[in-house]
C-alpha positions in Angstrom: -136.3 -29.2 -50.4 -136.6 -31.6 -47.4 -140.2 -32.5 -46.6 -139.2 -32.2 -42.9 -138.7 -28.5 -43.5 -142.4 -27.7 -44.2 -143.2 -27.7 -40.5 -139.8 -27.7 -38.6 -138.6 -24.4 -37.3 -135.0 -23.6 -38.3 -132.7 -21.2 -36.5 -129.3 -19.9 -37.6 -126.9 -18.7 -35.0 -123.6 -17.1 -35.9 -120.5 -17.7 -33.7 -122.3 -20.6 -32.2 -119.5 -23.1 -31.6 -118.9 -21.7 -28.0 -120.2 -19.2 -25.4 -123.5 -17.5 -25.6 -124.2 -18.7 -29.2 -123.7 -22.3 -28.3 -125.9 -22.0 -25.2 -128.6 -20.4 -27.3 -128.3 -23.3 -29.8 -128.7 -25.8 -27.0 -131.8 -24.1 -25.6 -133.5 -23.6 -29.0 -132.8 -27.3 -29.9 -134.3 -28.3 -26.6 -137.4 -26.4 -27.7 -137.6 -28.6 -30.8 -136.0 -26.3 -33.3 -133.4 -27.4 -35.9 -130.3 -25.3 -35.1 -127.7 -24.3 -37.6 -124.4 -23.6 -35.8 -122.5 -21.0 -37.7 -118.8 -21.1 -37.1 -115.7 -20.0 -38.9 -113.8 -23.2 -38.0 -115.6 -26.2 -39.5 -114.2 -28.6 -36.9 -115.3 -26.6 -34.0 -118.7 -26.1 -35.5 -119.1 -29.8 -36.0 -118.0 -30.6 -32.5 -120.6 -28.2 -31.1 -123.3 -29.6 -33.4 -122.4 -33.1 -32.4 -122.7 -32.1 -28.7 -126.2 -30.7 -29.3 -127.2 -33.9 -31.2 -125.9 -36.0 -28.3 -128.5 -34.4 -26.1 -131.3 -35.3 -28.5 -131.4 -32.0 -30.5 -131.3 -31.5 -34.2 -128.2 -29.5 -35.1 -126.0 -29.0 -38.1 -122.7 -27.2 -38.5 -122.4 -24.4 -41.1 -119.1 -22.9 -42.0 -119.8 -19.2 -41.9 -117.6 -16.1 -41.5 -119.7 -13.0 -41.6 -116.8 -11.0 -43.1 -116.5 -13.4 -46.0 -119.2 -12.9 -48.7 -118.5 -16.3 -50.2 -119.3 -18.2 -47.0 -122.4 -16.1 -46.5 -123.6 -16.9 -50.1 -122.8 -20.6 -49.6 -124.7 -20.7 -46.3 -127.8 -19.0 -47.8 -127.8 -21.5 -50.7 -127.4 -24.5 -48.5 -130.2 -23.5 -46.1 -132.4 -22.8 -49.1 -131.7 -26.2 -50.7 -131.9 -28.1 -47.4 -134.8 -26.4 -45.6 -136.4 -23.9 -48.0 -136.8 -21.3 -45.3 -135.4 -19.8 -42.1 -137.4 -18.9 -39.0 -134.8 -17.4 -36.7 -131.6 -15.5 -37.3 -129.4 -14.7 -34.3 -126.5 -12.4 -35.2 -124.3 -13.4 -32.3 -120.8 -13.4 -33.9 -118.7 -10.5 -32.6 -115.2 -9.5 -31.7 -113.8 -6.9 -29.2 -110.7 -6.1 -31.2 -108.6 -6.4 -28.1 -108.4 -10.2 -28.1 -109.1 -12.3 -25.0 -108.6 -9.8 -22.2 -110.7 -8.6 -19.4 -112.6 -5.3 -20.2 -110.6 -3.3 -17.6 -107.4 -4.3 -19.5 -108.7 -3.2 -22.9 -106.7 0.0 -22.9 -106.0 -0.2 -26.6 -109.7 0.9 -27.1 -109.1 4.4 -25.6 -110.4 6.8 -28.2 -107.5 9.2 -28.3 -104.9 6.4 -29.0 -107.0 3.7 -30.7 -105.7 2.1 -33.9 -108.1 2.9 -36.7 -107.4 -0.5 -38.2 -108.8 -2.1 -35.0 -111.9 0.0 -35.2 -112.4 -1.0 -38.9 -112.0 -4.7 -38.0 -114.5 -4.6 -35.2 -117.1 -2.8 -37.3 -116.4 -5.2 -40.1 -117.6 -8.1 -38.0 -120.0 -6.5 -35.5 -121.9 -4.2 -37.9 -121.1 -4.7 -41.6 -121.2 -8.5 -41.1 -124.6 -8.3 -39.6 -125.9 -6.3 -42.6 -124.3 -8.7 -45.1 -125.7 -11.8 -43.4 -129.1 -10.4 -42.6 -129.7 -9.3 -46.2 -128.6 -12.7 -47.5 -131.0 -14.5 -45.2 -134.0 -12.2 -45.7 -135.4 -14.1 -48.7 -135.4 -17.3 -46.5 -136.9 -15.5 -43.5 -139.7 -14.1 -45.6 -140.8 -17.7 -46.2 -141.3 -18.3 -42.5 -144.7 -17.7 -40.9 -143.1 -16.1 -37.9 -139.6 -14.8 -38.7 -137.5 -13.4 -35.9 -134.1 -11.6 -36.0 -132.1 -11.1 -32.8 -129.0 -9.0 -32.8 -126.7 -9.7 -29.9 -125.6 -6.3 -28.5 -124.2 -5.3 -25.1 -125.3 -3.1 -22.2 -122.1 -1.1 -23.1 -123.8 -0.1 -26.4 -126.4 1.9 -24.4 -125.6 5.6 -24.7 -127.7 6.3 -21.6 -125.8 3.8 -19.5 -122.4 4.8 -20.9 -123.0 8.5 -20.4 -123.9 8.1 -16.7 -120.8 9.3 -14.8 -122.0 7.2 -11.8 -123.1 4.2 -14.0 -121.8 0.7 -14.0 -119.3 1.2 -16.8 -117.3 4.1 -15.2 -114.6 1.7 -14.0 -113.8 0.5 -17.5 -111.6 2.2 -20.1 -113.5 4.3 -22.6 -113.9 2.5 -25.9 -113.7 3.7 -29.5 -114.2 0.2 -31.1 -116.3 -2.4 -29.4 -118.7 -0.2 -27.5 -119.5 2.1 -30.5 -119.9 -1.0 -32.7 -122.7 -2.2 -30.4 -124.3 1.2 -30.4 -124.3 1.1 -34.2 -125.8 -2.4 -34.0 -128.6 -1.0 -31.8 -129.4 1.7 -34.3 -129.2 -0.8 -37.2 -131.7 -3.0 -35.3 -134.2 -0.2 -35.2 -133.8 0.5 -38.8 -134.3 -3.1 -39.9 -137.3 -3.3 -37.5 -138.9 -0.3 -39.0 -138.5 -1.6 -42.5 -139.6 -5.2 -41.8 -142.5 -4.7 -39.3 -145.0 -4.6 -42.2 -143.8 -8.1 -43.1 -144.3 -9.5 -39.6 -140.5 -9.8 -39.1 -139.7 -8.9 -35.5 -136.2 -7.5 -35.0 -134.7 -6.8 -31.6 -131.4 -6.3 -29.8 -130.3 -8.4 -26.8 -128.1 -7.5 -23.9 -127.0 -10.9 -22.5 -125.2 -9.3 -19.5 -121.7 -9.8 -18.2 -121.3 -13.4 -19.3 -118.1 -15.4 -18.7 -116.8 -16.0 -22.3 -113.6 -15.8 -24.3 -114.5 -12.2 -25.3 -113.8 -11.0 -21.7 -111.3 -13.6 -20.7 -114.0 -15.4 -18.7 -114.2 -12.6 -16.2 -118.0 -12.4 -16.3 -120.3 -13.5 -13.5 -123.1 -15.0 -15.6 -123.0 -18.4 -17.3 -123.4 -18.6 -21.1 -126.8 -20.4 -20.4 -127.9 -17.5 -18.4 -126.8 -15.0 -21.0 -128.6 -16.9 -23.7 -132.0 -16.7 -22.1 -132.9 -13.3 -23.5 -131.7 -14.4 -27.0 -134.1 -17.4 -26.9 -136.9 -15.3 -25.5 -136.6 -12.8 -28.4 -136.2 -15.6 -30.9 -139.5 -17.2 -29.9 -141.7 -14.1 -29.5 -145.4 -14.4 -30.3 -146.8 -12.4 -33.2 -147.8 -9.6 -30.9 -144.3 -9.4 -29.4 -142.1 -6.3 -29.5 -139.9 -5.1 -32.3 -137.3 -2.4 -32.5 -136.5 -3.0 -28.8 -133.4 -3.5 -26.7 -133.8 -6.1 -23.9 -131.9 -7.9 -21.2 -133.2 -10.8 -19.2 -134.6 -8.3 -16.7 -136.5 -6.3 -19.4 -136.0 -3.2 -21.6 -132.6 -1.6 -21.7 -132.3 2.2 -22.3 -130.9 3.3 -25.6 
């Protein structure tokens, strides 16, 4: 184990080679954390890590596909050998299932006509991948004096918001894949928080807002840096901070 690891905070962010994940990596590195940039593509991961290092941050690329148990096991082993612990896990990797299209064009998500294989693929990444990775990283998180888990959700995952006929989502097609996957992730967040609160592990869900990224064909009005602020806030909570919550930059989001 690296001697440097005995005092240095280490954060793993999935899907961190671009978008909100990369912005969160940049912000956590600026706070002095060592950031591990999880990416399916090793080249893109290394390019992102190099960019963070160029600004003075400590960053390492980590090949990681949350749907591939082998890469999860390899990542956990590498982190354990290199640092001996993990302080922050940000489950940011996610897919819509519709590809790089604006939300209003994601008509393939309509419940009555959705392809079940799409729903399965979305849940495989957005829900099952979170379970697989979180469970693999828990032994390392338990070695941290202040472990934090942040699950990157969406305001669309809020049942209260989605059920409002006059709410902000009424102009969008209904969804049987991406939106329900984020609702499931919210529930999963609460379940993990309830189990882990006795261990001092704070687990929360984040709603970054409508951020311009590949996932919505860059139709959002917030920058990745703006969307990442709530992730960073939840990743750096004090010991008396909330757990089992759902938050945006403005505050609590209704379930």
